[in-house]
SERO-4910 file (N, C-alpha, C, O; in steps of 0.05 Angstrom, whole numbers):
BEGIN
 pado doro    nc1    nc2    nc3   cac1   cac2   cac3    cc1    cc2    cc3    oc1    oc2    oc3
  Met    A   1013    590   -521    991    573   -527    965    589   -525    960    602   -505
  Lys    A    949    588   -546    924    604   -548    901    586   -540    898    563   -549
  Thr    A    883    597   -523    859    583   -515    836    594   -531    834    619   -534
  Asp    A    819    577   -541    797    586   -557    770    585   -542    749    588   -555
  Gly    A    770    581   -516    746    581   -500    732    554   -500    709    553   -490
  Leu    A    744    534   -510    732    507   -511    745    489   -490    751    466   -496
  Gly    A    749    499   -466    762    483   -445    743    463   -432    721    458   -442
  Ala    A    751    452   -410    736    431   -396    709    441   -386    690    426   -385
  Gly    A    707    466   -378    682    477   -368    664    489   -389    643    499   -382
  Ser    A    672    488   -414    656    501   -435    631    485   -442    632    460   -443
  Pro    A    609    498   -447    585    484   -455    587    472   -483    570    455   -490
  Leu    A    607    480   -499    610    469   -526    626    443   -527    629    431   -548
  Arg    A    635    435   -504    651    410   -503    633    387   -509    612    384   -496
  Ser    A    640    369   -527    621    348   -535    631    320   -527    616    301   -532
  Thr    A    653    318   -515    663    291   -507    660    288   -477    665    306   -462
  Leu    A    652    264   -469    650    256   -441    670    234   -435    675    217   -452
  Ser    A    682    236   -412    699    214   -405    682    190   -396    659    193   -391
  Ala    A    695    167   -394    680    143   -386    670    146   -358    648    136   -352
  Val    A    685    158   -340    676    162   -313    651    180   -311    632    174   -297
  Glu    A    652    202   -326    629    220   -327    604    207   -338    582    211   -329
  Leu    A    608    191   -360    586    177   -372    574    157   -352    550    155   -350
  Phe    A    591    142   -339    582    122   -319    566    136   -297    545    127   -289
  Glu    A    577    158   -287    563    173   -265    536    184   -275    517    184   -260
  Met    A    535    193   -299    510    204   -310    489    182   -313    466    186   -306
  Val    A    497    159   -323    479    136   -326    470    126   -299    446    120   -295
  Arg    A    488    124   -280    481    115   -253    461    134   -240    442    125   -228
  Asp    A    466    160   -242    447    179   -231    420    178   -244    399    180   -231
  Tyr    A    419    174   -270    394    172   -284    379    147   -276    355    148   -271
  Val    A    392    124   -274    379     99   -265    369    102   -237    346     94   -231
  Lys    A    384    115   -219    375    119   -192    351    137   -191    332    131   -177
  Gln    A    351    158   -207    329    177   -207    303    164   -218    281    169   -207
  Glu    A    305    148   -239    282    138   -253    272    111   -243    250    103   -249
  Thr    A    288     96   -228    280     69   -220    280     66   -189    260     59   -177
  Leu    A    302     72   -177    305     66   -148    288     85   -131    275     75   -113
  Asp    A    287    110   -137    271    129   -121    241    122   -123    228    122   -102
  Pro    A    230    117   -146    202    109   -147    196     83   -133    175     79   -121
  Leu    A    215     64   -135    211     38   -121    211     42    -91    196     28    -77
  Arg    A    226     60    -81    225     66    -52    198     76    -44    187     69    -23
  Gly    A    187     93    -61    160    104    -56    139     82    -56    121     82    -40
  Val    A    142     64    -75    123     41    -77    126     24    -52    105     15    -41
  Gly    A    150     19    -43    154      2    -19    141     15      5    129      1     21
  Arg    A    144     41      8    132     55     31    102     54     29     88     49     49
  Trp    A     91     57      5     62     56      0     51     29      7     31     26     20
  Leu    A     65      8     -2     57    -20      4     59    -26     34     41    -39     45
  Ala    A     80    -17     47     84    -23     75     61    -11     91     49    -24    109
  Trp    A     54     14     86     32     27    101      5     14     94    -12     11    111
  Gly    A      1      5     69    -23     -8     61    -26    -35     75    -48    -42     84
  Ile    A     -5    -50     76     -6    -76     89    -11    -73    119    -26    -88    131
  Leu    A      3    -54    131     -1    -49    160    -30    -41    165    -42    -50    185
  Gly    A    -41    -24    149    -69    -16    152    -89    -39    148   -108    -42    163
  Ala    A    -83    -56    129   -100    -80    124   -100    -99    147   -120   -110    155
  Ile    A    -76   -103    159    -74   -121    182    -89   -109    206   -103   -124    220
  Ala    A    -87    -83    210   -101    -70    232   -131    -72    228   -146    -78    247
  Leu    A   -141    -68    204   -170    -70    198   -179    -99    202   -201   -104    213
  Leu    A   -164   -118    193   -171   -146    195   -172   -154    225   -191   -167    233
  Phe    A   -153   -146    240   -153   -152    269   -177   -140    283   -190   -153    299
  Gly    A   -183   -115    276   -206   -101    288   -233   -115    280   -251   -118    296
  Ala    A   -235   -123    255   -259   -137    246   -263   -164    260   -285   -170    268
  Val    A   -241   -179    262   -243   -205    276   -251   -202    305   -268   -216    315
  Val    A   -238   -183    319   -245   -178    347   -274   -169    349   -288   -177    367
  Gly    A   -282   -151    332   -310   -142    332   -330   -164    327   -351   -166    341
  Leu    A   -324   -181    308   -343   -203    302   -343   -224    324   -365   -235    330
  Val    A   -321   -230    337   -321   -248    360   -336   -235    383   -351   -249    397
  Gly    A   -333   -209    387   -348   -196    408   -378   -197    403   -394   -201    421
  Leu    A   -386   -193    377   -414   -195    370   -425   -223    375   -447   -226    386
  Leu    A   -409   -243    368   -417   -270    372   -421   -276    402   -440   -288    410
  Arg    A   -402   -267    418   -403   -271    447   -428   -257    459   -442   -268    476
  Phe    A   -433   -232    450   -456   -217    459   -482   -232    452   -500   -235    469
  Leu    A   -484   -241    428   -509   -255    419   -513   -281    435   -535   -288    442
  Gln    A   -491   -295    439   -494   -321    454   -501   -316    483   -516   -331    495
  Ala    A   -490   -295    495   -494   -291    524   -520   -277    530   -533   -283    550
  Glu    A   -528   -258    514   -551   -241    521   -577   -248    506   -598   -247    518
  Leu    A   -575   -256    481   -600   -260    466   -608   -289    462   -631   -296    463
  Phe    A   -588   -306    458   -594   -334    453   -581   -350    476   -557   -350    479
  Thr    A   -597   -364    491   -586   -380    513   -586   -409    505   -596   -417    484
  Gln    A   -575   -426    522   -574   -454    517   -601   -467    517   -605   -489    506
  Gln    A   -621   -455    530   -648   -467    531   -662   -463    504   -681   -478    498
  Asp    A   -654   -444    489   -667   -440    463   -658   -461    444   -636   -473    447
  Arg    A   -674   -466    424   -667   -486    404   -652   -472    381   -646   -484    360
  Leu    A   -647   -446    384   -635   -430    362   -605   -425    368   -596   -403    365
  Thr    A   -591   -445    376   -562   -442    382   -546   -435    357   -524   -425    359
  Trp    A   -557   -441    334   -543   -435    309   -546   -406    300   -531   -397    283
  Ala    A   -566   -393    311   -573   -366    302   -550   -345    306   -545   -330    287
  Pro    A   -536   -345    328   -514   -325    331   -493   -329    310   -482   -309    300
  Tyr    A   -486   -353    303   -466   -358    282   -476   -348    255   -460   -337    240
  Phe    A   -501   -353    249   -513   -344    224   -513   -313    223   -506   -301    202
  Ile    A   -520   -300    244   -521   -271    245   -493   -259    241   -489   -240    226
  Val    A   -473   -271    255   -445   -261    252   -435   -266    224   -421   -250    213
  Met    A   -443   -289    212   -435   -294    184   -447   -273    165   -433   -264    147
  Val    A   -472   -266    169   -485   -246    152   -471   -219    155   -466   -205    136
  Val    A   -465   -212    180   -451   -186    185   -423   -187    172   -415   -167    160
  Ala    A   -409   -209    174   -382   -212    162   -384   -209    131   -368   -195    119
  Leu    A   -404   -222    119   -407   -220     90   -415   -192     82   -407   -183     61
  Gly    A   -430   -178     99   -437   -150     94   -412   -133     94   -409   -115     77
  Leu    A   -395   -137    114   -370   -122    115   -352   -127     91   -339   -109     80
  Ile    A   -351   -152     82   -335   -159     59   -347   -145     34   -332   -134     18
  Trp    A   -373   -146     31   -386   -133      8   -381   -103      8   -374    -91    -12
  Ile    A   -384    -90     32   -378    -61     33   -349    -55     26   -343    -36     11
  Ser    A   -331    -72     36   -302    -68     29   -297    -70     -1   -282    -54    -12
  Leu    A   -309    -90    -13   -304    -95    -42   -316    -73    -59   -305    -66    -80
  Thr    A   -338    -61    -50   -350    -40    -66   -336    -14    -63   -339      4    -80
  Arg    A   -320    -11    -42   -306     14    -37   -277     15    -47   -264     36    -47
  Ile    A   -268     -8    -57   -240     -9    -67   -239      5    -94   -255     -1   -112
  Ala    A   -220     24    -97   -216     38   -122   -187     33   -131   -170     25   -115
  Arg    A   -182     38   -156   -155     35   -166   -139     59   -158   -142     81   -169
  Pro    A   -121     56   -139   -105     79   -130    -82     83   -150    -74     66   -165
  Ser    A    -73    107   -150    -50    114   -167    -26    120   -149    -28    134   -129
  Leu    A     -4    109   -156     21    113   -141     33    141   -148     48    152   -132
  His    A     26    151   -171     36    176   -180     14    197   -179     -6    195   -192
  Arg    A     19    217   -162      0    239   -160      7    260   -180     29    272   -179
  Glu    A    -11    265   -198     -5    286   -218    -20    311   -211    -43    310   -200
  Gly    A     -8    333   -216    -23    358   -210     -7    375   -193    -15    397   -186
***
């Protein structure tokens, strides 16, 4: 029996078995969909964790500012008991404005 060099390992072989085709499609789907989705999940998890930490810090800071203003600058004898709440609200709105102006469209895919 003569072999012409077109065996199973030959690059000229043009037929794929069903198992090889299935494995190739599975690997392609995994490479192009599942791996990027894992990256997005990691990116979202760290983003959500960071947002929660910043929110917690902002709330604690604003409550601390309110407590400081009530205890040290505005006493119960003053008629300006509403002023600390107004000041804290202005500071909170300022923080929100700064946050909204600093938000940029991030890219999940880094090119370069």
